[in-house]
N, C-alpha and C positions, 0 to 999 in steps of 0.2 A: 519250297523252303521260304521262310519268312524272316526278313531281317528286321530286328527290333532296335530302335535308336534311343530308347529311354526318354531322356529329358530334352531331346532335340526341340529347339525353338520353344522351350518351356511348356511343351505339351506332354502331360503325364500319360503313360499307358500302363494299365493293370496287366500283369503277366497272365493272370487267370483268364482275363477277357479274351486273350488271343486264342484260347482253346475252345471258344464257343462259336457255333455256326449261327446264322441269323434265326434259325428255327429253335435255337436253344440246345441242340444236340452237341455232344462232344466231338471234337475233330481228331483227338488222339495225337496232338502235336508233341514233339519232344524238343527240349532245348539242348543245343549242342554246346560243347565247351567253348570258352573264349579262345581267340587266336593265340594267346600266349600260354594256353594250356590250363588256365584256371577253370575250375568246375563251374557249370552254369548255376544261376540263382535257383533257390528252392521254388518248385512249382506247386502251388496250392491245389488240393483236390477240390472237386465240386462242392463237397459238404463243408469244407473249411472256408471256401471263398465267400466273401461278403462284399457287396458293392460299396459298403461304407469303409472297407478296409483298404488302406493304402500302404503297401509294404515299404514304400520309400520314406514314410514318416516314422517307421519303427527303427530301432537301433540297428546300425549296420553290423553284419556278422563280423566278429573279430577274426583277424587272420590267425590261422593256426601257426603256433610257434614250432620250433624244431622238435620239441618233445611231444607235440600234438596233445597239449593239456586239454582237459575237459572244460567246457564253458560253464560259468555259474548258472545255477538253476534259476529260471525266471520266477518272479513273485507270483503268488497265487492270484486267482481272479478276484477273490473277495478277501479283503484284509480288514482288521479292526485297529483303530488308533484311539486308545483311551475310551473305549465304548462306542466310538463312531464307526459304523461300517461303510466301507468304500468299495465300489464295484469297478473293476477294470473295464474300460471302454476303448473303442477305436478313436483315433485322434479327432475325427470329424463327427463324433456321435451326437453331440448336442446341436440339433439343426433348427430348433424353434426357440425364440427368445421368450422366456417365461413372463417378461414384463408386459409385452403386448400393448404398449401405449405409444402415442405419438411423441416425438422428441420436441417438446415445446421450447420456444425461444424465450430468453429473458426479456423483461419489459420494465418500464418505469411508470409508477403511479403518478403521472404528471398532471392529470386533470386538464385544465385549460392552460397550463404553463407552457411557454415556448422555450424549450431547452436546447437551443441550437448553437450556443456559445459555451466556451469553457467556463466562464465566470457564472453563467446561469446554472450549469451543471454542478459547479462547486457549491453554490448557495443551496441548491436542491439537496445535495448529498451531505451537507454540513448539518449535524444535529443542532437544533435550536437550543437544546438544553446546555450545550457547551458554552454558548455565549452568556446565557443567564448565570450559570454556575461560576464561570470565570469572573464576571463582573461582581458577583456576590462575594467571592472570597478574595478578590484582588483589591477592590476599592477601599476596604478598611485599612489597607497598608499604605494608601496614598493620603497625604494630609490635606491636599486641595488648597494649599496656601499660595503656591507659585505655579506658573505654567508648566514647569518641569514635573511638579508634584501634583498636578491636577487630577481629578477623578476621571476614570475612563468611561466612555460610552461605547455602544455597539460599533459606531462608525470608526472611531479611533482604534478600537481593538482589531477590527478587520484590516485597517490600514497598517497596524503593527505587523500582522501576519503577512501582509503584502511585502513589507520591508524584509521580514525574515526570508521569504521565498526569493526575493530579488537578490539579497545578499548571498543566498545559497547558490544560485545559478551563476553568479559572477565570482568565480573562484580566482584565487591568486592576488586579490587585493585585500589588505588588512581592513579591519572594521573601521578604524579611524579615517583611513584614506577613502573609504566609500563616500564620505561626506566632503571630501576635498574638491576644490574648484580649479586649482592651478596645477597643470601637469608639470612633472619634473623633467629635467633635460633628457632623461633616458626613456621616458614614457612614449610608447608608440601610439596608444589610444588616449583620448581625453579622459579625465577622471569621471566617475559616475555621477557626481554632484547629487547625491541622494537627498540633500536638504530641500531641493526644489519641489519634492513631492509632498511636502507639508509636515515633516516631522524632523526635529533636530536630533543630533546624535545623543545629547544628554537625555532627551525624553525617551528615545529608543532604549538606552541602557537602563533607565529608571524602570520602565515597564518590564523589561527582561528580569530585573533583579527582584521584583515583587509579584510577578504573575503567579496565580495559584488556581487550582482546579477543584479543590475539595477541602474538607476540614483537616486541620493539622494540629489540633489540641492534643495534649498528652493523653487525656482520658479516652478519646476516641481511638487514637492509634494503638493504645494498649490492647484493645479488643479487636480492632480491625486495622492491621498494619498497612493495608493498601488503601485506606479510606481517602487519602489525599489525592489519589488519581483514579480510584474506581468509578467516580461519576462519569469520567470520560468513556470508559469501556461500557458501562451500563447504558448511558445515553446513546452511544454508537449502535449497540445491538438493537435497542428498541426502534431507533430511527430507521435503520436499514431494512428491518422487517416491513415497515410501513411504506418505505420509499421505493423498494425494488421488488419486482416479481422475479424470483430466480428461475433460470432455465431448468431443463430436465436433468442436467448433469452438475453435481456438486463435488467438491473435493475438500479434504482436510489435510493440514500440514502445520509446521511450526514456523515461527519467526523469532528473531532476537532483536530487542531494542538495545543498541550499543550503550554500554555503561562500564567505565573502568574506574569509577570513583568508589566511595565508601559503601559498605554494606551494613545494614542494621535498621533500626526503627527511627522514623522521622522523615520529614519531607525532603531532606537533603541526602538521604541514604536510600539504597535499594534494599527492600526487605528480603528478596530472594534472588540470587544470581546463579546462572549456569554457564557452562561452556559447551558449545556445539561447533566443532571444527569445520563442518561442511557449509556453515552459513556465511554470508558476506561479512557480517560483523559477528564473530563467534561468542563474544563475552557480553553478558547482560541478562536482564529478565527474559524469560521465555514466554511467548504468547502462542496459544493454540488458536488456529484460524479455520474458518470454513469459507470457501470461496465459490463463486459461480464460474465454472470452467469456460463457458462460452463468452461471457463479457469480460472476465478477468478481474472483477471486483471482489474484494473481501466483504463478506456479509455478516459474519459473526466472529467475535474474539473472546478469548478467556485467558486471564492471567494464570500462569502456572504457580500454584502455591507450594509451600514446603510439604514434604511427604507426610508429616504428622497431621496436616490439615486436610488431606485428601478424604479421609473417612467422614468428614462433616459435610461433604458435597453431595449433591443430588445424584441418585441412581447408584451410589457406591455400594450400598448394602444389598442390592438386589442380586438374584442368582439366576444362572442359566438353567436349561431344562435338565441337565445332568447333575445339578447341584453345585457347580463351580460358581464362586462369587464373581460378580462382574469386575470388581476391582477398578483401578483408576483409569486404565486405557479405554475400556468399554464405556464406563460412566462418562468420561470426558467426551467421547464421540457422541453419545446420546444427548448430552447437554448442548453441544454445538448444533446438532441436527434437529433438536426438538421442535423448532418452528415449522418444520416440514413433515412432521409425523403424519402418516396417512395420505401423503401426496403422491406416492408411487415414483418419486424421484430416485435417481441413482446416486449413491455416495461412493466415491473412490478414496481409498486411504493407503498410505504407505505402511511400512513395516511396524511403526510404533502403534498405529491404530488397528491394524488388521489381525483378526483371529476368527475362529469359528463362532465363538460366543458373541462377538460383535456383529457378525453377519446374521446370526440368529436373533439377537436383540433388535436389530433394525427391521428384520422381516416381521417380527411380532408387532412392530409399530408402523407397518405399512410403507416401508422403504426397501430399496434394493441396494446391494453392496458388491463392490469389486475391490479386493484388497491384496496387497503384496505381502506374502507370508515369509517372514524371516525368523522372528523371535517367538511369535505366538503360535507355536507348532502343536500345542495340545489339541487332540482330536483331528489332526491333519496328517495325511500319509506322505510326508515330505520325502523320507528316504526311499520308499518304494517307487514313488513317482519319478524321482530323479534317475533311478535305475532303469525305468521303462522308457526314458527319453532318448531318442536317437542321437547319434553323434554328429550328424550333419547340421550345419548352421540353420537355425530357425525351426528345428524339429520340436514337436510338442507331444505330450502325453496327457491322457484324461482319465479321471475316475469320478464317479457320481455317488451321491449320498442324499440323505434327507435331513431336514431339521424340523423341530416341533414348534408349532405356532400357538399351541394351547388346545387342551382337550385331545381329540383324535386327529386334529388337522395338522397336516405336515406340508412341507414345501421342498421341492427338489433343489439341490445345489450341486455344483461340480468344482473339482479342483483341476488345475491345468498347470503344466510346466512349460517352459520355453527356453530353448538353448540359445544363449547369446555368447558366442565365442566359446571359451572353455567353461563358462559358468552356466548353471541351470537355475533359472528363477521360478518361483512358485506363486500361484494366486488361488484364492477362493472366490467364487462368484455365485450370486443367486439370480443373475440375468445374463443376457448375451448368448452367443453361440460359439462353438469351436470350429465352425466352417472356416476355410481359408479367407483371411482378410487382406487388406492392402498391405503393401510393404511398409516397414516401419518408417515413419516420418520423424525427423528430428532437426534441430537447429544447432548451429555452432554457437555455444553460449557466449563466446567472447564478442560476438557481433550483437551487442545488446539492442541496437536499433532495429535489427531484423527479428527480434524475438517477439513477434506479434502473432496474430491469429489467422493470417491469410495463408492458405495452403500454397499459394504460388511463391511465397517467400521461404518455404521449407525445403530442406535438402533431403532427398530420398536415400534411405539406406536399403540396399538390396538384400533384404532378409525376410523370408516369408513369416507369417504371423497369424494366429487365430483371430477371428473377428473381435472377440471380447477384449483382447488386448489393445485393439485400435481405440476402443472406448476409453480404456484406462490411460493410454498414452495421451489422448486428448485432454484429459483432466489433470494428469500428474503435474505438469509444469506450471500450473496456474499460480499458486502461491509463491513458488520459487521465483517465478518471473516478476511478480509483484515486489518481492523482497529486493531483487536486483535493481529494479527501477527506483525504489525508494532509497536504498542504501548505497548503490553504486553510481547511478546516473544523477539522482537528486542529491543524495548524501547530505541531508540537513544535519544529521548527527555529527558529521565531521566538521561542518562549517560553523554551526552555532554551538560554541563551546560553553556549555552550561555547567556551573558549579553545583547547582541543585538538581537532584534526581527528578524532582517534580517537574522542573522546566524541561529536562531532557525527555521525559515521558510524554509531556504535552506536545513537544516538537515532533516526536515520532508519530504520535496519533494524528496530528495535523498533516504530516507527510503522507500518511495512509489515505486520508480523505482526498488530498491533492492527486495522488496517483490513481485513486478510484475515479476521480473526475476525468482524468486523461483517458483511462481505458473506456469509460462510458462514452467519451467524445469520439473515440476511434470506432467503437462498436455501433452506437446508435446514430451518429452523425457522419460516419465513414470518413473521419478526419485522417488525412495522410501526412500532416505536418510533423516535423521533428519534435520530440518530447520537450527539449529545452526551449524551443520557440513557443510552444503552447504554454509552458510554465512562465515564460517571460510575459506573455500576454496576460495571464492570470495575475501575476504579481502587479502589473501596472493597474489593472482594473480594481484590484483590492486596495491599492494605495489611493485610488480615486473613486471609492465606492459611493453608492447612492445614499448611504446612511450618514455620511458626514454632514455636519451643519454647514450652512453657507458662511463665507467669511464675513466678519463683522463689518458693518458699514459705518464709516466714521462720519459724524455730523459735520456739515459745512454750511457756510453762508454764501449768499450771493450766487454767482454763476456756477459755483462748484457744488451747490447743494445736491445731496443724494449720491455724490460720487463715492465709489468704494475706497476703502483704505487700501494701501498699496498692493498692487499686483506685479508679479515679475514680468519681464519682457517675454519669457517663455510661458505664455498664458495657457498653453495646452497642458502644462504640468500642474495647474492649480495654483493656489495662493499659499505659499509657505512663508514663514516668518511674518505673520500678520502683526501690524502695529496696534497697540492698545494705549489708551490714555493712562498717564502716570497716576492720576487720581483714582483709577479703578483697581489699582493693585492692592492686595491685602497689606495692611500696615501703613498705608498712606496717611500722613498727618495733616496735610493741607497747609503747612507753613514752613518757613525756613528753607532748608536745602531740599525739602520734598516738593517744592512748588515747581521748579524748573530744573532741567538738566542740560548738559551740553552734548550735542551730537558727536558720536564717536568717529564720524567721518569728516565733518566740516567745522565742528566746534561751535555751531550756532546754538542759541537757546531753543529748547523744544520741550514739550510736555508729552511727547510720544516715545514709547519704548518698544523694542521687539518682544512680542509675547512668547516667542519660542526660546530665546536666549536669556531672557531675564529670569533669574531664579528667585530673587526676593529684593526687598528695598536696599539691601546691602550689596547687591550685585546687579546693577542696572546696565542695559545696553540702549542708551537713548539714540533716537534717529529722527531726522526730519521727515515730515510727510512728503509724499510725492508732489503735492501741489499746495500752495498757500495763496491767499487772496488778500491783498492790502489795498483798500480803497479802489476796488475794481480791477487792480492790476494782478494778473495771474502769474505766479512764479513757480517754475518746475524745479524740484530738488532731486538730484540723482542719488542721494545718500542711501535710501531704502533699497534701491535696485543694486547698488554696489554691495550692500551688506548681504543681500540674498545670493549674489554671485560668489561671495567669499565671506561666509559668516564668521570665520575665525580671525579675521583681520580687523584691528581697531587702530587706525592711523593716529587718532587723537586721544587714544587711551580709553580704558573702560572705567567702570565704577563711577564715583562722583568726580567728574572733571571740574577743575577750578573754573568758576564762572568769571567771564570777562565783564568788567563794569561799564565798558563803552564799546560800541561797534568799531571795528577797524575800518580803515579807508577801503572803499570798494565794496563793503558789505551792502546787501540789499535789505532794507528794513521793512518788515511788514507789520501789520497791526497785531499779528499773533506774537511778535517779539515782546510786546508789552503785557505785563501781568494784569489780569483782571479777574477778580473773584466772581464777577457777574456774567462773565463770558462762558457759555456752556462748553466751548472748546477748550477752555483753560489755557489758551496760547497756541503756539504753532503746532 
């Protein structure tokens, strides 16, 4: 008598295998009823037994009810779904991966560049065309008359983005208070003092109000309603193809750029808005993405147009082998994957992208596909497969078929179902196997900091699974994870409240590049730092980037020759609120009230003004230089330092302070206090 313990210690035992002697002869064993009187399991005959067959992966026999109803008839071995024939197979039938290629890792086309810091990776992944296009369309909106309205250059534009990032990660402080210098009575932490990094609040707001990324004239937008932001997407796609070598596993999914404002034509309005409840920000324009599953970066993007415009897009009019038109979903998938046609990479897609015709279209173009079938069930045996799937958790069923590649050439594909709780999910695949894979790995999504790519940080779910779904599960969360980092952890769209849709779209696109840089830092440099810490480092380095011009050097005589115009005591933060000569301001007349002003802190006569805070000749912020030299006597003035520490305070008043006709008692008089048209300094 043999005692069979079934799943003891996870070791599966085939019933039919017990009836075989070592020489292959039958032993003639019989299975006795269970101790509770239930009949023994069905014992397969030698002809029916197949080493690939695992009865434990088939549907459990339903218990007979009191009326001993007859069970439903099983589906036939071969079925047809809209002209596509599917053959029933054992769950572990597909043993050889049709792809047969190594799983290449992603890489960066870095050349001789050293990309070991977050800012180096950001500059590498940032499309150069973005800077050029932004300057091209933004500078015409700046008059260049005052420091607040001055023309932008690359250095200041990158500094502005550094400010945007810094403001984003410092939540809970209003925009105006980010530039404050004096803490209130209830503040626990000191104010951020953003002005010390080189940009005034007025300048920041001015750039934000005029920044543009593409043409916005009526004639252009009439024919191309997305033209005012499409250069961002086009430049991004071209740049990422050249900058990143994708790994073997790609994935496609959707994103939403949050927008609750107006809808319509024009740079202030969103041309097409949708609502997707499952997204972190469900309302806004929809973006179709293709990402690298291993590195986590988004490599291609496409704006979802209105339904009427789909027929004008590439691949839309093509047809599958059975005559079905590709339509929007298959055409969109092909457009995203086009840079990798013929590469033999695997593309994974969720229910919106997945169908038999998508799998066939990619196979005809040299790519493999694994897709979750929910809506695109044409030519797919969904009902029959679900009926064949066992009731135990993790059970799967398999059917095989072929697709046409052109001429007489065909390619095998298979469909597989997988039971997850009470639901049965379905997939179609042109690669992978249905052999038992690893237990499902998953993360708890509320712990965003753990949602990375290290298996040791994943929580294991004890549910058996076919190997092909391990591949799909690795790729599936890539873009959703990117969305959560960009919209939940970074949340630039919530912090930077833009009135213009153009500005909002640009902020979302820049957030995509910043999250890409973070994921690249984690994957290629094995960075283990927290996301917000890495973003804080990036913000600081953008605010003090290498493209910024050196601070203006104020000309001096005597022992002070060559000394720079005022620097803050916090020298590590650069020189903000640089002083400029009054006579260098646009509109300076050189006589009368324009010749000298009174310092807003000490009320002494001076010909220097703050370049950041002065808007025009009618709104001056005069300040004393940090040093003056009268007949060899060097005098230090604290006015500029005080102003940088608290730029919004004017103890002696702003604008044109009334000039004193004679020095008061105790004043130190330097030669700069006397007006001289021949003196290059023009005074103090």
